[in-house]
C-alpha positions in Angstrom: 139.6 80.2 174.9 142.5 80.7 177.3 144.1 83.9 178.3 147.1 83.2 176.1 144.8 83.0 173.0 143.0 86.2 173.9 146.4 88.0 174.4 147.6 86.7 171.0 144.5 87.9 169.2 144.8 91.3 170.9 148.4 91.6 169.8 147.5 90.6 166.2 144.7 93.2 166.1 147.1 95.9 167.3 149.6 94.9 164.7 147.0 95.1 162.0 145.9 98.6 163.1 149.5 99.8 163.3 150.3 98.4 159.8 147.5 100.4 158.0 149.7 103.5 157.3 152.4 101.3 155.9 150.0 99.5 153.6 148.5 102.8 152.5 152.0 104.1 151.5 152.8 100.9 149.7 149.5 101.3 147.7 150.5 104.9 146.8 153.9 103.8 145.6 152.4 101.0 143.5 149.8 103.5 142.1 152.5 105.9 141.1 154.5 103.2 139.3 151.4 102.1 137.4 150.5 105.6 136.5 154.1 106.3 135.2 154.0 103.1 133.1 150.7 104.0 131.5 151.4 107.8 131.1 155.1 108.3 131.1 156.4 111.9 131.6 157.9 113.2 128.4 158.2 116.9 129.1 158.9 118.9 132.2 157.9 122.6 132.6 160.4 124.6 134.5 160.6 128.2 135.9 163.8 130.1 135.2 165.2 132.7 137.5 168.1 135.2 137.0 169.5 137.3 139.9 166.4 136.6 142.0 164.1 137.8 139.2 161.7 135.5 137.5 162.4 135.3 133.8 159.7 132.9 132.5 158.8 129.4 131.8 160.6 126.8 129.7 160.0 123.2 128.7 162.5 120.4 128.8 161.9 117.4 126.6 163.1 114.2 128.3 162.9 112.1 125.2 165.1 114.5 123.2 168.6 113.3 122.1 170.0 116.6 123.4 171.2 116.7 127.0 169.2 118.5 129.6 172.0 121.0 130.1 172.0 122.0 126.5 168.2 122.4 126.5 168.4 124.5 129.6 171.1 126.7 128.0 168.8 127.2 125.0 165.8 128.1 127.2 168.0 130.6 129.1 169.2 132.2 125.9 165.7 132.5 124.5 164.2 133.9 127.8 167.1 136.4 128.3 166.9 137.5 124.7 163.1 138.0 125.0 163.6 139.9 128.2 166.1 142.3 126.6 163.8 142.9 123.6 160.7 143.4 125.7 
């Protein structure tokens, strides 16, 4: 084995060690995509604030034919109405 071969193997080993974080990140991304295919997100729970005061929680349905803006307006109306009553 010549010095050039040893140098080449050392460089390859360093390259493999340096590529580990990239391979881990690629594995995480692939895992997230598989998880979203098997268990798609249908509802999102949100926290609503008004004048820097926490009002409450609401839920937006992503599969609904209504737009998200309309759903948020309904949630705001319900939470503000509940806050005024209670």
